The first five atom37 places (N, CA, C, CB, O) and aatype in JSON, in Angstrom:
{
  "aatype": [20, 20, 20, 20, 20, 20, 20, 20, 20, 20, 20, 20, 20, 20, 20, 20, 20, 20, 20, 20, 20, 20, 20, 20, 20, 20, 20, 20, 20, 20, 20, 20, 20, 20, 20, 20, 20, 20, 20, 20, 20, 20, 20, 20, 20, 20, 20, 20, 20, 20, 20, 20, 20, 20, 20, 20, 20, 20, 20, 20, 20, 20, 20, 20, 20, 20, 20, 20, 20, 20],
  "atom_mask": [
    [1, 1, 1, 1, 1],
    [1, 1, 1, 1, 1],
    [1, 1, 1, 1, 1],
    [1, 1, 1, 1, 1],
    [1, 1, 1, 1, 1],
    [1, 1, 1, 1, 1],
    [1, 1, 1, 1, 1],
    [1, 1, 1, 1, 1],
    [1, 1, 1, 1, 1],
    [1, 1, 1, 1, 1],
    [1, 1, 1, 1, 1],
    [1, 1, 1, 1, 1],
    [1, 1, 1, 1, 1],
    [1, 1, 1, 1, 1],
    [1, 1, 1, 1, 1],
    [1, 1, 1, 1, 1],
    [1, 1, 1, 1, 1],
    [1, 1, 1, 1, 1],
    [1, 1, 1, 1, 1],
    [1, 1, 1, 1, 1],
    [1, 1, 1, 1, 1],
    [1, 1, 1, 1, 1],
    [1, 1, 1, 1, 1],
    [1, 1, 1, 1, 1],
    [1, 1, 1, 1, 1],
    [1, 1, 1, 1, 1],
    [1, 1, 1, 1, 1],
    [1, 1, 1, 1, 1],
    [1, 1, 1, 1, 1],
    [1, 1, 1, 1, 1],
    [1, 1, 1, 1, 1],
    [1, 1, 1, 1, 1],
    [1, 1, 1, 1, 1],
    [1, 1, 1, 1, 1],
    [1, 1, 1, 1, 1],
    [1, 1, 1, 1, 1],
    [1, 1, 1, 1, 1],
    [1, 1, 1, 1, 1],
    [1, 1, 1, 1, 1],
    [1, 1, 1, 1, 1],
    [1, 1, 1, 1, 1],
    [1, 1, 1, 1, 1],
    [1, 1, 1, 1, 1],
    [1, 1, 1, 1, 1],
    [1, 1, 1, 1, 1],
    [1, 1, 1, 1, 1],
    [1, 1, 1, 1, 1],
    [1, 1, 1, 1, 1],
    [1, 1, 1, 1, 1],
    [1, 1, 1, 1, 1],
    [1, 1, 1, 1, 1],
    [1, 1, 1, 1, 1],
    [1, 1, 1, 1, 1],
    [1, 1, 1, 1, 1],
    [1, 1, 1, 1, 1],
    [1, 1, 1, 1, 1],
    [1, 1, 1, 1, 1],
    [1, 1, 1, 1, 1],
    [1, 1, 1, 1, 1],
    [1, 1, 1, 1, 1],
    [1, 1, 1, 1, 1],
    [1, 1, 1, 1, 1],
    [1, 1, 1, 1, 1],
    [1, 1, 1, 1, 1],
    [1, 1, 1, 1, 1],
    [1, 1, 1, 1, 1],
    [1, 1, 1, 1, 1],
    [1, 1, 1, 1, 1],
    [1, 1, 1, 1, 1],
    [1, 1, 1, 1, 1]
  ],
  "atom_positions": [
    [[-7.6, -39.45, -167.24], [-7.39, -40.31, -166.09], [-8.47, -41.39, -166.09], [-7.41, -39.48, -164.77], [-9.65, -41.11, -166.28]],
    [[-8.04, -42.62, -165.88], [-8.99, -43.73, -165.92], [-9.67, -43.93, -164.57], [-8.28, -45.01, -166.36], [-9.13, -43.59, -163.51]],
    [[-10.85, -44.5, -164.63], [-11.6, -44.77, -163.41], [-11.14, -46.12, -162.83], [-13.13, -44.78, -163.7], [-10.42, -46.88, -163.48]],
    [[-11.57, -46.37, -161.62], [-11.27, -47.63, -160.96], [-11.79, -48.8, -161.78], [-11.88, -47.65, -159.55], [-11.08, -49.79, -161.97]],
    [[-13.01, -48.7, -162.28], [-13.6, -49.76, -163.09], [-12.8, -49.98, -164.37], [-15.06, -49.42, -163.44], [-12.56, -51.12, -164.76]],
    [[-12.39, -48.91, -165.01], [-11.59, -49.04, -166.24], [-10.26, -49.74, -165.95], [-11.33, -47.66, -166.86], [-9.81, -50.55, -166.75]],
    [[-9.65, -49.43, -164.83], [-8.39, -50.09, -164.46], [-8.61, -51.58, -164.21], [-7.77, -49.42, -163.21], [-7.79, -52.41, -164.61]],
    [[-9.71, -51.93, -163.54], [-10.02, -53.34, -163.32], [-10.27, -54.05, -164.65], [-11.24, -53.47, -162.41], [-9.82, -55.18, -164.84]],
    [[-10.99, -53.4, -165.55], [-11.27, -54.0, -166.86], [-9.98, -54.2, -167.66], [-12.24, -53.13, -167.65], [-9.84, -55.21, -168.35]],
    [[-9.06, -53.27, -167.57], [-7.78, -53.42, -168.25], [-6.98, -54.57, -167.63], [-6.97, -52.11, -168.17], [-6.37, -55.36, -168.35]],
    [[-6.98, -54.65, -166.32], [-6.29, -55.75, -165.63], [-6.89, -57.09, -166.05], [-6.37, -55.57, -164.09], [-6.17, -58.06, -166.26]],
    [[-8.22, -57.14, -166.17], [-8.91, -58.37, -166.57], [-8.52, -58.76, -168.0], [-10.44, -58.18, -166.47], [-8.3, -59.94, -168.27]],
    [[-8.44, -57.79, -168.9], [-8.04, -58.08, -170.28], [-6.61, -58.6, -170.34], [-8.16, -56.82, -171.16], [-6.33, -59.58, -171.03]],
    [[-5.71, -57.95, -169.61], [-4.3, -58.37, -169.6], [-4.16, -59.78, -169.02], [-3.45, -57.38, -168.78], [-3.44, -60.62, -169.56]],
    [[-4.85, -60.03, -167.92], [-4.77, -61.35, -167.29], [-5.39, -62.42, -168.18], [-5.46, -61.33, -165.93], [-4.87, -63.53, -168.25]],
    [[-6.47, -62.11, -168.85], [-7.1, -63.07, -169.77], [-6.13, -63.49, -170.86], [-8.37, -62.46, -170.4], [-6.05, -64.66, -171.22]],
    [[-5.39, -62.52, -171.37], [-4.4, -62.81, -172.41], [-3.29, -63.72, -171.87], [-3.8, -61.51, -172.96], [-2.88, -64.67, -172.53]],
    [[-2.82, -63.42, -170.68], [-1.77, -64.24, -170.06], [-2.26, -65.65, -169.76], [-1.26, -63.58, -168.77], [-1.53, -66.62, -169.95]],
    [[-3.49, -65.76, -169.28], [-4.07, -67.08, -169.01], [-4.15, -67.88, -170.3], [-5.48, -66.94, -168.37], [-3.79, -69.06, -170.33]],
    [[-4.62, -67.26, -171.37], [-4.75, -67.96, -172.65], [-3.39, -68.45, -173.14], [-5.39, -67.04, -173.7], [-3.28, -69.57, -173.65]],
    [[-2.37, -67.64, -173.0], [-1.03, -68.03, -173.46], [-0.47, -69.16, -172.62], [-0.08, -66.83, -173.41], [0.09, -70.12, -173.17]],
    [[-0.61, -69.08, -171.31], [-0.08, -70.14, -170.46], [-0.87, -71.43, -170.66], [-0.12, -69.72, -168.98], [-0.3, -72.52, -170.68]],
    [[-2.18, -71.3, -170.81], [-3.02, -72.47, -171.04], [-2.63, -73.16, -172.34], [-4.51, -72.06, -171.08], [-2.55, -74.39, -172.39]],
    [[-2.38, -72.39, -173.38], [-1.96, -72.96, -174.67], [-0.62, -73.66, -174.52], [-1.87, -71.86, -175.75], [-0.41, -74.73, -175.1]],
    [[0.29, -73.08, -173.76], [1.6, -73.69, -173.56], [1.47, -75.02, -172.82], [2.52, -72.74, -172.78], [2.05, -76.02, -173.24]],
    [[0.71, -75.02, -171.74], [0.57, -76.23, -170.92], [-0.2, -77.31, -171.68], [-0.16, -75.9, -169.59], [0.13, -78.49, -171.59]],
    [[-1.22, -76.92, -172.43], [-2.08, -77.9, -173.09], [-1.56, -78.37, -174.45], [-3.44, -77.32, -173.26], [-1.81, -79.51, -174.84]],
    [[-0.86, -77.5, -175.17], [-0.58, -77.81, -176.58], [0.87, -77.75, -177.01], [-1.33, -76.9, -177.41], [1.16, -78.05, -178.17]],
    [[1.78, -77.4, -176.15], [3.16, -77.21, -176.57], [4.01, -78.39, -176.1], [3.72, -75.89, -176.03], [4.12, -78.62, -174.9]],
    [[4.61, -79.13, -177.03], [5.45, -80.26, -176.64], [6.64, -79.84, -175.76], [5.96, -80.97, -177.88], [7.16, -80.66, -175.0]],
    [[7.06, -78.6, -175.86], [8.18, -78.12, -175.04], [7.83, -78.17, -173.55], [8.57, -76.69, -175.44], [8.72, -78.26, -172.71]],
    [[6.54, -78.1, -173.23], [6.12, -78.14, -171.83], [6.59, -79.42, -171.15], [4.59, -78.04, -171.74], [6.91, -79.4, -169.96]],
    [[6.64, -80.51, -171.88], [7.06, -81.79, -171.29], [8.54, -81.81, -170.93], [6.76, -82.92, -172.25], [8.99, -82.71, -170.23]],
    [[9.3, -80.82, -171.4], [10.74, -80.79, -171.15], [11.16, -79.66, -170.23], [11.48, -80.66, -172.46], [12.34, -79.3, -170.2]],
    [[10.25, -79.09, -169.47], [10.58, -77.95, -168.63], [11.22, -78.34, -167.3], [9.35, -77.14, -168.36], [11.7, -77.48, -166.57]],
    [[11.24, -79.61, -166.99], [11.79, -80.08, -165.72], [10.66, -80.45, -164.78], [12.7, -79.01, -165.08], [9.54, -79.97, -164.91]],
    [[10.98, -81.3, -163.83], [9.95, -81.85, -162.93], [9.24, -80.78, -162.1], [10.58, -82.85, -162.01], [8.02, -80.81, -161.98]],
    [[9.99, -79.85, -161.54], [9.39, -78.83, -160.68], [8.51, -77.9, -161.51], [10.48, -78.02, -159.94], [7.38, -77.62, -161.12]],
    [[9.02, -77.43, -162.64], [8.24, -76.54, -163.5], [7.0, -77.24, -164.03], [9.11, -76.03, -164.66], [5.95, -76.62, -164.19]],
    [[7.12, -78.54, -164.31], [6.0, -79.32, -164.83], [4.83, -79.33, -163.85], [6.46, -80.75, -165.12], [3.67, -79.36, -164.25]],
    [[5.15, -79.3, -162.56], [4.12, -79.27, -161.52], [3.66, -77.84, -161.24], [4.64, -79.91, -160.24], [2.47, -77.6, -161.03]],
    [[4.59, -76.9, -161.24], [4.25, -75.53, -160.84], [3.48, -74.75, -161.91], [5.5, -74.79, -160.5], [2.64, -73.92, -161.56]],
    [[3.75, -74.99, -163.17], [3.06, -74.23, -164.21], [1.54, -74.44, -164.18], [3.6, -74.61, -165.58], [0.81, -73.46, -164.26]],
    [[1.03, -75.67, -164.07], [-0.42, -75.83, -163.94], [-0.96, -75.21, -162.65], [-0.79, -77.3, -164.0], [-2.08, -74.69, -162.64]],
    [[-0.19, -75.27, -161.58], [-0.63, -74.64, -160.32], [-0.73, -73.13, -160.52], [0.35, -74.97, -159.16], [-1.68, -72.51, -160.04]],
    [[0.24, -72.54, -161.22], [0.2, -71.11, -161.51], [-1.0, -70.79, -162.38], [1.5, -70.65, -162.2], [-1.69, -69.8, -162.15]],
    [[-1.26, -71.61, -163.38], [-2.41, -71.4, -164.26], [-3.71, -71.42, -163.47], [-2.44, -72.48, -165.36], [-4.57, -70.57, -163.67]],
    [[-3.85, -72.38, -162.57], [-5.06, -72.45, -161.75], [-5.22, -71.22, -160.87], [-5.04, -73.7, -160.88], [-6.33, -70.71, -160.7]],
    [[-4.13, -70.73, -160.31], [-4.19, -69.52, -159.49], [-4.57, -68.31, -160.33], [-2.83, -69.27, -158.79], [-5.35, -67.46, -159.9]],
    [[-4.02, -68.23, -161.53], [-4.35, -67.12, -162.43], [-5.82, -67.16, -162.83], [-3.45, -67.16, -163.67], [-6.46, -66.11, -162.92]],
    [[-6.34, -68.34, -163.09], [-7.76, -68.48, -163.45], [-8.64, -68.06, -162.28], [-8.08, -69.94, -163.88], [-9.65, -67.38, -162.48]],
    [[-8.28, -68.46, -161.07], [-9.05, -68.06, -159.89], [-9.03, -66.54, -159.74], [-8.49, -68.72, -158.6], [-10.07, -65.93, -159.48]],
    [[-7.87, -65.93, -159.91], [-7.72, -64.47, -159.84], [-8.57, -63.81, -160.91], [-6.23, -64.07, -159.99], [-9.22, -62.8, -160.65]],
    [[-8.55, -64.36, -162.13], [-9.35, -63.82, -163.23], [-10.83, -63.86, -162.89], [-9.07, -64.6, -164.52], [-11.55, -62.89, -163.14]],
    [[-11.3, -64.96, -162.34], [-12.71, -65.06, -161.97], [-13.08, -64.03, -160.9], [-13.04, -66.48, -161.47], [-14.16, -63.44, -160.95]],
    [[-12.2, -63.83, -159.96], [-12.45, -62.83, -158.92], [-12.55, -61.44, -159.54], [-11.34, -62.86, -157.84], [-13.44, -60.66, -159.2]],
    [[-11.63, -61.11, -160.45], [-11.7, -59.82, -161.14], [-13.02, -59.68, -161.88], [-10.52, -59.66, -162.13], [-13.65, -58.62, -161.84]],
    [[-13.44, -60.73, -162.57], [-14.68, -60.68, -163.32], [-15.88, -60.46, -162.4], [-14.86, -61.96, -164.14], [-16.78, -59.69, -162.73]],
    [[-15.9, -61.13, -161.26], [-16.98, -60.93, -160.3], [-16.97, -59.52, -159.74], [-16.88, -61.95, -159.17], [-18.03, -58.92, -159.54]],
    [[-15.79, -58.98, -159.47], [-15.68, -57.62, -158.96], [-16.2, -56.62, -159.98], [-14.23, -57.29, -158.59], [-16.93, -55.69, -159.64]],
    [[-15.82, -56.81, -161.24], [-16.28, -55.92, -162.31], [-17.79, -56.01, -162.44], [-15.61, -56.27, -163.66], [-18.48, -54.99, -162.51]],
    [[-18.3, -57.22, -162.46], [-19.75, -57.42, -162.54], [-20.46, -56.72, -161.39], [-20.09, -58.91, -162.54], [-21.49, -56.08, -161.6]],
    [[-19.92, -56.83, -160.18], [-20.53, -56.19, -159.02], [-20.51, -54.67, -159.16], [-19.8, -56.6, -157.75], [-21.51, -54.01, -158.88]],
    [[-19.39, -54.13, -159.59], [-19.3, -52.67, -159.75], [-20.27, -52.17, -160.81], [-17.86, -52.27, -160.12], [-20.91, -51.13, -160.64]],
    [[-20.38, -52.9, -161.91], [-21.28, -52.49, -162.99], [-22.73, -52.58, -162.54], [-21.05, -53.35, -164.25], [-23.52, -51.68, -162.81]],
    [[-23.09, -53.66, -161.85], [-24.48, -53.84, -161.45], [-24.89, -52.9, -160.33], [-24.71, -55.26, -161.02], [-26.08, -52.61, -160.17]],
    [[-23.93, -52.41, -159.54], [-24.24, -51.51, -158.44], [-23.92, -50.05, -158.75], [-23.49, -51.93, -157.22], [-23.98, -49.18, -157.87]],
    [[-23.58, -49.8, -160.01], [-23.23, -48.44, -160.42], [-24.47, -47.54, -160.33], [-22.66, -48.43, -161.86], [-25.54, -47.86, -160.83]],
    [[-24.28, -46.44, -159.69], [-25.37, -45.46, -159.54], [-25.28, -44.47, -160.7], [-25.28, -44.71, -158.16], [-24.24, -43.85, -160.94]],
    [[-26.38, -44.34, -161.42], [-26.4, -43.39, -162.55], [-26.93, -42.04, -162.13], [-27.24, -43.93, -163.71], [-27.02, -41.12, -162.94]]
  ]
}
């Protein structure tokens, strides 16, 4: 059974991978320009929200690790 910290770390790894993939699509894929007007606006907004969520997870993990009682 995994601990709370391990679950957060797994969530952080999964989200990091998703952020990297979406970032690559938005920044480097010519197909992005053909997704339609609404998607063209929403995908970067989603990416920004995912990055904010990722940073929050990272801060939470850092806090748990630094306050861990041995």
